[in-house]
MDTraj code that builds the backbone (N, CA, C; nanometers):
import mdtraj as md
import numpy as np

residues = "UNK UNK UNK UNK UNK UNK UNK UNK UNK UNK UNK UNK UNK UNK UNK UNK UNK UNK UNK UNK UNK UNK UNK UNK UNK UNK UNK UNK UNK UNK UNK UNK UNK UNK UNK UNK UNK UNK UNK UNK UNK UNK UNK UNK UNK UNK UNK UNK UNK UNK UNK UNK UNK UNK UNK UNK UNK UNK UNK UNK UNK UNK UNK UNK UNK UNK UNK UNK UNK UNK UNK UNK UNK UNK UNK UNK UNK UNK UNK UNK UNK UNK UNK UNK UNK UNK UNK UNK UNK UNK UNK UNK UNK UNK UNK UNK UNK UNK UNK UNK UNK UNK UNK UNK UNK UNK UNK UNK UNK UNK UNK UNK UNK UNK UNK UNK UNK UNK UNK UNK UNK UNK UNK UNK UNK UNK UNK UNK UNK UNK UNK UNK UNK UNK UNK UNK UNK UNK UNK".split()
xyz = np.array([
    [6.8807, -8.3633, 7.0621],
    [6.9423, -8.3556, 7.1931],
    [7.0803, -8.2914, 7.1781],
    [7.1191, -8.2130, 7.2754],
    [7.2501, -8.1479, 7.2681],
    [7.3611, -8.2448, 7.3109],
    [7.4830, -8.2067, 7.2809],
    [7.5984, -8.2941, 7.3064],
    [7.6136, -8.3241, 7.4549],
    [7.5836, -8.2277, 7.5409],
    [7.5969, -8.2521, 7.6844],
    [7.4978, -8.3574, 7.7321],
    [7.3769, -8.3578, 7.6768],
    [7.2789, -8.4596, 7.7113],
    [7.3264, -8.5996, 7.6731],
    [7.3893, -8.6110, 7.5567],
    [7.4454, -8.7406, 7.5128],
    [7.5600, -8.7816, 7.6046],
    [7.6479, -8.6865, 7.6368],
    [7.7598, -8.7179, 7.7275],
    [7.7073, -8.7631, 7.8636],
    [7.6059, -8.6937, 7.9148],
    [7.5493, -8.7307, 8.0445],
    [7.4933, -8.8724, 8.0405],
    [7.4251, -8.9073, 7.9314],
    [7.3701, -9.0424, 7.9189],
    [7.4822, -9.1462, 7.9215],
    [7.5849, -9.1259, 7.8427],
    [7.6930, -9.2244, 7.8329],
    [7.7885, -9.2203, 7.9514],
    [7.7745, -9.1181, 8.0374],
    [7.8554, -9.1153, 8.1581],
    [7.8287, -9.2410, 8.2418],
    [7.7101, -9.2984, 8.2292],
    [7.6759, -9.4214, 8.2985],
    [7.7455, -9.5442, 8.2420],
    [7.8106, -9.5314, 8.1283],
    [7.8868, -9.6417, 8.0684],
    [8.0259, -9.6412, 8.1324],
    [8.0450, -9.7247, 8.2297],
    [8.1701, -9.7241, 8.3082],
    [8.2927, -9.7499, 8.2232],
    [8.2803, -9.8396, 8.1263],
    [8.3972, -9.8714, 8.0443],
    [8.4377, -9.7517, 7.9584],
    [8.3397, -9.6843, 7.8998],
    [8.3673, -9.5674, 7.8174],
    [8.4387, -9.4602, 7.8998],
    [8.3894, -9.4315, 8.0184],
    [8.4515, -9.3275, 8.0992],
    [8.5879, -9.3709, 8.1527],
    [8.6029, -9.4989, 8.1892],
    [8.7304, -9.5485, 8.2403],
    [8.8404, -9.5401, 8.1344],
    [8.8048, -9.5633, 8.0098],
    [8.9059, -9.5625, 7.9032],
    [8.9365, -9.4224, 7.8529],
    [8.8610, -9.3236, 7.8988],
    [8.8894, -9.1851, 7.8613],
    [8.8300, -9.1400, 7.7297],
    [8.7337, -9.2139, 7.6766],
    [8.6702, -9.1751, 7.5506],
    [8.5838, -9.0513, 7.5738],
    [8.6001, -8.9532, 7.4853],
    [8.5247, -8.8285, 7.4921],
    [8.4348, -8.8201, 7.3694],
    [8.3070, -8.7950, 7.3916],
    [8.2128, -8.7793, 7.2810],
    [8.2215, -8.6349, 7.2327],
    [8.2656, -8.6169, 7.1085],
    [8.2828, -8.4834, 7.0509],
    [8.1583, -8.4356, 6.9767],
    [8.0967, -8.5245, 6.8985],
    [7.9789, -8.4906, 6.8189],
    [7.8858, -8.6110, 6.8184],
    [7.7572, -8.5830, 6.8098],
    [7.6605, -8.6926, 6.8014],
    [7.5334, -8.6443, 6.7332],
    [7.4830, -8.7282, 6.6461],
    [7.3542, -8.7067, 6.5808],
    [7.3034, -8.8439, 6.5398],
    [7.1829, -8.8489, 6.4898],
    [7.1237, -8.9770, 6.4519],
    [7.2073, -9.0444, 6.3429],
    [7.2643, -9.1596, 6.3742],
    [7.3414, -9.2353, 6.2760],
    [7.4854, -9.1913, 6.2581],
    [7.5332, -9.0989, 6.3406],
    [7.6712, -9.0490, 6.3251],
    [7.7249, -9.0009, 6.4594],
    [7.8536, -9.0231, 6.4805],
    [7.9180, -8.9679, 6.5993],
    [8.0678, -8.9505, 6.5730],
    [8.1284, -8.8674, 6.6552],
    [8.2733, -8.8502, 6.6560],
    [8.3173, -8.8606, 6.8015],
    [8.4108, -8.9520, 6.8275],
    [8.4646, -8.9709, 6.9614],
    [8.6167, -8.9611, 6.9562],
    [8.6753, -8.9288, 7.0710],
    [8.8204, -8.9075, 7.0772],
    [8.8750, -8.9655, 7.2074],
    [9.0000, -9.0054, 7.2024],
    [9.0723, -9.0454, 7.3230],
    [9.2123, -8.9851, 7.3149],
    [9.2557, -8.9277, 7.4262],
    [9.3910, -8.8738, 7.4342],
    [9.4859, -8.9891, 7.4645],
    [9.5923, -9.0012, 7.3852],
    [9.6872, -9.1111, 7.4008],
    [9.7818, -9.0810, 7.5165],
    [9.7875, -9.1737, 7.6113],
    [9.8775, -9.1638, 7.7255],
    [9.9749, -9.2813, 7.7175],
    [10.1036, -9.2543, 7.6885],
    [10.2000, -9.3631, 7.6704],
    [10.2044, -9.4640, 7.7862],
    [10.1960, -9.4177, 7.9104],
    [10.2037, -9.5097, 8.0246],
    [10.0760, -9.5914, 8.0429],
    [9.9724, -9.5574, 7.9682],
    [9.8436, -9.6255, 7.9810],
    [9.8028, -9.7003, 7.8542],
    [9.8381, -9.6469, 7.7359],
    [9.7857, -9.6996, 7.6097],
    [9.8885, -9.7697, 7.5204],
    [10.0167, -9.7627, 7.5547],
    [10.1191, -9.8245, 7.4692],
    [10.1391, -9.9711, 7.5037],
    [10.1702, -10.0511, 7.4009],
    [10.2050, -10.1911, 7.4227],
    [10.3562, -10.2026, 7.4417],
    [10.4054, -10.3237, 7.4531],
    [10.5487, -10.3473, 7.4753],
    [10.6335, -10.2920, 7.3612],
    [10.5775, -10.2850, 7.2413],
    [10.6504, -10.2337, 7.1257],
    [10.6570, -10.0819, 7.1198],
    [10.5927, -10.0142, 7.2155],
    [10.5982, -9.8694, 7.2207],
    [10.4990, -9.7999, 7.1289],
    [10.3947, -9.8725, 7.0870],
    [10.2901, -9.8121, 7.0042],
    [10.1544, -9.8352, 7.0726],
    [10.0546, -9.7628, 7.0256],
    [9.9213, -9.7744, 7.0851],
    [9.8688, -9.9173, 7.0682],
    [9.8255, -9.9756, 7.1779],
    [9.7709, -10.1106, 7.1793],
    [9.6443, -10.1138, 7.0940],
    [9.6288, -10.2180, 7.0137],
    [9.5140, -10.2283, 6.9242],
    [9.3802, -10.2231, 6.9938],
    [9.3751, -10.2681, 7.1175],
    [9.2505, -10.2661, 7.1933],
    [9.2003, -10.1251, 7.2210],
    [9.2915, -10.0295, 7.2300],
    [9.2524, -9.8897, 7.2499],
    [9.1768, -9.8409, 7.1263],
    [9.2319, -9.8704, 7.0100],
    [9.1699, -9.8301, 6.8842],
    [9.0340, -9.8977, 6.8681],
    [9.0282, -10.0274, 6.8982],
    [8.9031, -10.1021, 6.8877],
    [8.7975, -10.0451, 6.9824],
    [8.8377, -10.0182, 7.1059],
    [8.7449, -9.9639, 7.2049],
    [8.6885, -9.8298, 7.1607],
    [8.7742, -9.7431, 7.1085],
    [8.7286, -9.6126, 7.0602],
    [8.6247, -9.6303, 6.9500],
    [8.6529, -9.7174, 6.8531],
    [8.5595, -9.7405, 6.7426],
    [8.4284, -9.8008, 6.7927],
    [8.4360, -9.8920, 6.8872],
    [8.3161, -9.9549, 6.9415],
    [8.2306, -9.8529, 7.0170],
    [8.2941, -9.7638, 7.0898],
    [8.2204, -9.6591, 7.1615],
    [8.1533, -9.5624, 7.0633],
    [8.2240, -9.5241, 6.9564],
    [8.1648, -9.4356, 6.8554],
    [8.0437, -9.5036, 6.7915],
    [8.0541, -9.6338, 6.7674],
    [7.9415, -9.7112, 6.7158],
    [7.8226, -9.7035, 6.8121],
    [7.8483, -9.7229, 6.9407],
    [7.7409, -9.7217, 7.0404],
    [7.6679, -9.5872, 7.0424],
    [7.7443, -9.4790, 7.0360],
    [7.6830, -9.3458, 7.0381],
    [7.5984, -9.3238, 6.9132],
    [7.6553, -9.3518, 6.7968],
    [7.5838, -9.3279, 6.6706],
    [7.4597, -9.4154, 6.6574],
    [7.4712, -9.5406, 6.6984],
    [7.3601, -9.6341, 6.6770],
    [7.2490, -9.6209, 6.7807],
    [7.2780, -9.5601, 6.8941],
    [7.1759, -9.5461, 6.9976],
    [7.1245, -9.4031, 7.0137],
    [7.1787, -9.3110, 6.9379],
    [7.1392, -9.1706, 6.9496],
    [6.9870, -9.1536, 6.9394],
    [6.9267, -9.2184, 6.8413],
    [6.7824, -9.1973, 6.8193],
    [6.6995, -9.2403, 6.9394],
    [6.7420, -9.3449, 7.0103],
    [6.6664, -9.3895, 7.1273],
    [6.6849, -9.2929, 7.2446],
    [6.8046, -9.2396, 7.2567],
    [6.8318, -9.1410, 7.3616],
    [6.7520, -9.0144, 7.3336],
    [6.7570, -8.9685, 7.2089],
    [6.6890, -8.8453, 7.1692],
    [6.5374, -8.8550, 7.1901],
    [6.4819, -8.9736, 7.1671],
    [6.3365, -8.9921, 7.1808],
    [6.2956, -9.0379, 7.3215],
    [6.3932, -9.0525, 7.4104],
    [6.3619, -9.0967, 7.5464],
    [6.3187, -9.2413, 7.5525],
    [6.3721, -9.3248, 7.4627],
    [6.3317, -9.4656, 7.4554],
    [6.4418, -9.5627, 7.4985],
    [6.5338, -9.5166, 7.5826],
    [6.6438, -9.6041, 7.6240],
    [6.5973, -9.7164, 7.7160],
    [6.4766, -9.7054, 7.7686],
    [6.4212, -9.8146, 7.8488],
    [6.3493, -9.9173, 7.7615],
    [6.3390, -9.8894, 7.6309],
    [6.2676, -9.9780, 7.5386],
    [6.3595, -10.0477, 7.4384],
    [6.4620, -9.9742, 7.3894],
    [6.5466, -10.0267, 7.2817],
    [6.6942, -10.0016, 7.3114],
    [6.7770, -10.0905, 7.2604],
    [6.9223, -10.0753, 7.2702],
    [6.9856, -10.1464, 7.1514],
    [7.0726, -10.0762, 7.0791],
    [7.1478, -10.1411, 6.9714],
    [7.2808, -10.1857, 7.0267],
    [7.3099, -10.3136, 7.0066],
    [7.4355, -10.3731, 7.0526],
    [7.5135, -10.4228, 6.9317],
    [7.6407, -10.4433, 6.9523],
    [7.7257, -10.4941, 6.8446],
    [7.6999, -10.6428, 6.8255],
    [7.6661, -10.6784, 6.7031],
    [7.6440, -10.8191, 6.6691],
    [7.7743, -10.8812, 6.6198],
    [7.8496, -10.8033, 6.5433],
    [7.9822, -10.8456, 6.4975],
    [8.0574, -10.7215, 6.4518],
    [8.1887, -10.7329, 6.4489],
    [8.2715, -10.6213, 6.4034],
    [8.4017, -10.6752, 6.3466],
    [8.4498, -10.6065, 6.2461],
    [8.5766, -10.6413, 6.1840],
    [8.6598, -10.5143, 6.1748],
    [8.7834, -10.5218, 6.2227],
    [8.8690, -10.4039, 6.2200],
    [8.9967, -10.4351, 6.1439],
    [9.0400, -10.3398, 6.0654],
    [9.1669, -10.3492, 5.9945],
    [9.2539, -10.2340, 6.0416],
    [9.3734, -10.2668, 6.0886],
    [9.4683, -10.1654, 6.1359],
    [9.5625, -10.1312, 6.0214],
    [9.5802, -10.0030, 5.9954],
    [9.6666, -9.9584, 5.8864],
    [9.8065, -9.9249, 5.9352],
    [9.8141, -9.8379, 6.0343],
    [9.9439, -9.7942, 6.0867],
    [9.9227, -9.7338, 6.2246],
    [10.0282, -9.7259, 6.3043],
    [10.0152, -9.6644, 6.4366],
    [9.9899, -9.5140, 6.4236],
    [9.9205, -9.4567, 6.5194],
    [9.8996, -9.3119, 6.5162],
    [10.0316, -9.2383, 6.5366],
    [10.0414, -9.1206, 6.4775],
    [10.1602, -9.0377, 6.4922],
    [10.1362, -8.9209, 6.5877],
    [10.0110, -8.8961, 6.6192],
    [9.9754, -8.7822, 6.7028],
    [9.9536, -8.8196, 6.8478],
    [9.8879, -8.7297, 6.9180],
    [9.8650, -8.7463, 7.0609],
    [9.7206, -8.7838, 7.0944],
    [9.6360, -8.7968, 6.9925],
    [9.4988, -8.8402, 7.0170],
    [9.4483, -8.9228, 6.9001],
    [9.3509, -9.0070, 6.9291],
    [9.2817, -9.0859, 6.8275],
    [9.1405, -9.0303, 6.8150],
    [9.0933, -9.0175, 6.6927],
    [8.9593, -8.9672, 6.6654],
    [8.8883, -9.0685, 6.5773],
    [8.7652, -9.1004, 6.6124],
    [8.6871, -9.1957, 6.5334],
    [8.5551, -9.1324, 6.4929],
    [8.5268, -9.1411, 6.3639],
    [8.3963, -9.1003, 6.3140],
    [8.3194, -9.2256, 6.2752],
    [8.2007, -9.2407, 6.3338],
    [8.1120, -9.3528, 6.3021],
    [7.9974, -9.3005, 6.2175],
    [7.9648, -9.3733, 6.1102],
    [7.8535, -9.3355, 6.0224],
    [7.7728, -9.4597, 5.9867],
    [7.6415, -9.4429, 5.9858],
    [7.5535, -9.5513, 5.9437],
    [7.5685, -9.5727, 5.7939],
    [7.5828, -9.6981, 5.7537],
    [7.5828, -9.7356, 5.6132],
    [7.4437, -9.7840, 5.5750],
    [7.3853, -9.8613, 5.6655],
    [7.2527, -9.9186, 5.6424],
    [7.1854, -9.9372, 5.7778],
    [7.0587, -9.8972, 5.7858],
    [6.9850, -9.9164, 5.9111],
    [6.8458, -9.9678, 5.8805],
    [6.8164, -10.0814, 5.9347],
    [6.6817, -10.1361, 5.9252],
    [6.6138, -10.1252, 6.0603],
    [6.5017, -10.1895, 6.0729],
    [6.4269, -10.1854, 6.1978],
    [6.5026, -10.2576, 6.3090],
    [6.5746, -10.3649, 6.2729],
    [6.6420, -10.4467, 6.3731],
    [6.7939, -10.4514, 6.3518],
    [6.8386, -10.4569, 6.2274],
    [6.9819, -10.4677, 6.2014],
    [7.0365, -10.3403, 6.1375],
    [7.1670, -10.3209, 6.1556],
    [7.2319, -10.2025, 6.0999],
    [7.3785, -10.2334, 6.0705],
    [7.4379, -10.1500, 5.9865],
    [7.5799, -10.1612, 5.9543],
    [7.6394, -10.0211, 5.9658],
    [7.7534, -10.0123, 6.0338],
    [7.8221, -9.8848, 6.0546],
    [7.9670, -9.8955, 6.0111],
    [8.0195, -9.7815, 5.9691],
    [8.1600, -9.7685, 5.9285],
    [8.2273, -9.6747, 6.0279],
    [8.3352, -9.7204, 6.0912],
    [8.4098, -9.6388, 6.1858],
    [8.5509, -9.6162, 6.1324],
    [8.5827, -9.4904, 6.1057],
    [8.7151, -9.4530, 6.0562],
    [8.7935, -9.3900, 6.1703],
    [8.9115, -9.4468, 6.1979],
    [8.9943, -9.3977, 6.3074],
    [9.1181, -9.3305, 6.2494],
    [9.1423, -9.2084, 6.2960],
    [9.2594, -9.1303, 6.2546],
    [9.3210, -9.0667, 6.3779],
    [9.4426, -9.0159, 6.3639],
    [9.4959, -8.9313, 6.4700],
    [9.4672, -8.7860, 6.4332],
    [9.5014, -8.6925, 6.5209],
    [9.4684, -8.5525, 6.4953],
    [9.5498, -8.4924, 6.3819],
    [9.6534, -8.5647, 6.3364],
    [9.7325, -8.5191, 6.2217],
    [9.6742, -8.5685, 6.0897],
    [9.5694, -8.6512, 6.0980],
    [9.5051, -8.7031, 5.9772],
    [9.5566, -8.8389, 5.9324],
    [9.6450, -8.8995, 6.0099],
    [9.6963, -9.0329, 5.9772],
    [9.5840, -9.1352, 5.9874],
    [9.5574, -9.2096, 5.8796],
    [9.4589, -9.3179, 5.8836],
    [9.5155, -9.4305, 5.9696],
    [9.4460, -9.4640, 6.0769],
    [9.4932, -9.5642, 6.1719],
    [9.4213, -9.6976, 6.1536],
    [9.2885, -9.6939, 6.1399],
    [9.2126, -9.8192, 6.1299],
    [9.0749, -9.7939, 6.0708],
    [9.0151, -9.9010, 6.0232],
    [8.8775, -9.8993, 5.9726],
    [8.8041, -10.0167, 6.0340],
    [8.6887, -9.9887, 6.0935],
    [8.6058, -10.0951, 6.1493],
    [8.4703, -10.0916, 6.0800],
    [8.4192, -10.2090, 6.0483],
    [8.2821, -10.2251, 6.0012],
    [8.2099, -10.3025, 6.1103],
    [8.1020, -10.2443, 6.1607],
    [8.0278, -10.3067, 6.2692],
    [7.8834, -10.3330, 6.2310],
    [7.8341, -10.4464, 6.2722],
    [7.6957, -10.4856, 6.2490],
    [7.6222, -10.4764, 6.3827],
    [7.5131, -10.4014, 6.3839],
    [7.4374, -10.3838, 6.5062],
    [7.3074, -10.4607, 6.5022],
    [7.2602, -10.4927, 6.6207],
    [7.1319, -10.5602, 6.6368],
    [7.0549, -10.4859, 6.7458],
    [6.9353, -10.4393, 6.7136],
    [6.8553, -10.3656, 6.8109],
    [6.7666, -10.4613, 6.8860],
    [6.7836, -10.4595, 7.0185],
    [6.7045, -10.5478, 7.1040],
    [6.5941, -10.4657, 7.1722],
    [6.4854, -10.5344, 7.2046],
    [6.3758, -10.4746, 7.2791],
    [6.4000, -10.5128, 7.4245],
    [6.4051, -10.4113, 7.5091],
    [6.4336, -10.4351, 7.6508],
    [6.3094, -10.4739, 7.7287],
])
top = md.Topology()
chain = top.add_chain()
for i, resn in enumerate(residues, 1):
    res = top.add_residue(resn, chain, resSeq=i)
    for name in ("N", "CA", "C"):
        top.add_atom(name, md.element.get_by_symbol(name[0]), res)
traj = md.Trajectory(xyz[None], top)
């Protein structure tokens, strides 16, 4: 499936679109998503990007990567991978104007999966690492 088809599918995800997450790349088991940092919208009281923005970006990249195969095969009415658990470690605040997250499958079984989400800014600053465990449900 082409990138526009994936974007069109996830356009129905209100939270993803409300937060400004943009799907840059998508394939089975991998995705790259980005969000443009807006100080009046994404900064906390300390003047840095709120951790929830970083977490949301990583969670959205996970959703795209882990559900790509169902979208590509036209099986979104049958299967959905959801986050079972996730752990995020924040390294440092971003120095750039956007956050980019690459999600990659580490392990995928029939029902459970593990993904690694690396978050950086456009300058290459390592911002955070999330490990997410997915569970595929039958709808």
